[in-house]
N, C-alpha and C positions, 0 to 999 in steps of 0.2 A: 266389313269382316277386316278387321287388322294382318298385316304382312308383317316378316319380320322385319323388314324393308318401316316401318312404321315405325318398329319399339326400336330400331341403331341407331347409337348414343355413340359411338365409338370409332374411331374410322374403322377400327379395322371389322367390329360389325359393319359397317357398310358399306364397304367394301367386299366383304363376305355374301351381305343380299344383294349385292346388286347381279352377282351371274347368276343366279336366278328371271335376267333380263336380257342376258347374256354378256354383260359388261367382263370384261376381259381386264387385267391389270392395266393393260398398256390405253384402255381406252378410260382406265380410273386417270392415269398417269395425267393424258393429255389432257381431258379433261380440267383439270390442277392442278397442270402446269410443273408437276415437277415429274420426275422419274420414276423408273418400274420398279427401281433397285427402293425408289420412294418408297413407294405402292408394299412393297416385302417388309419394308422393314416394320410400317404402319402397326404387323399386328405381332413387333416386337415391344410395344406400346412407347415405340416412338415418338415423341409430338411433332406438330404440327406447327407449321409457320402460319399466326393466325389469315392469313392473304393464300393459304392454299387449304383451312379447313370449312373458311368462306368458300371457295369452290363446290369445294364436295357437300359442305351444304347443301346448298344451290344443286346441285348433281342430283342426291337424292328429294328436293324435293318435284324436281320438276316427274321423274320418273315419278314423285305421288304422286303428283298431277295428273299423268297420261294414264295412270295406274287404272284408274274408275274408268277409263274410256277402250281401252286396250290390253290383249291380251296376255302377258309378259314376252311371249315373244315379242309380239308389235312395237312395244315399248322399245326394246332393242333394235327392231327394223323401222320402227320412227328414228333415230337419234342416227339412225347411218342412213339413211332416204335421203337424198338432194329435197329441196325444201321451196318452195312461189315465195315462204312468208321469213324467207331468210336469203332470199335474192341466188335462188337456186343452187346455194349451200349447202349443205350436211351441218346438221345441228351441236354433231360431234367438234366438228373443224369450228365451229363458233364459238362454244366452251374454249376450245381450244388461242384462241382468240381474246380469252376473258372477255367476252360479249352474253353474259347469262343472265343479263333482262332478257335481250331479244332472243334468245332461244326457248323463254321463261314466257313471253309475249306469242309467240308460236303457238307453242302448247297447247300454253291455253287458249285460243283463239281456234284453234285443233280439238283441244275438250269442246269451247261449245255451239260447235262445230261447224267453221269453216273450214272446209275439206280443203285445203291450198295445194 
């Protein structure tokens, strides 16, 4: 089943679609390394720097990975919960440190049944 996030291409579309999973603009800002104001400006088609776009796309892909295993609310909770696969850190905090690969690995392990 295709979701709005599946079809989201532009930054503002992705941010809007992430609300379905409980993400706030502050969450997206933290995960992508920008200010909340920058996230709001994406709705006005303000261009993203490449590194911020890459981080936003990484967040999008991780959410889609978890969407197959969890409810939308559960996806949001997974990002806010302390995770043993991330040394007890919350995935949102790890993303803020620009470590999307570690979060993707933790999400993949979870989706494959490794309930850490």
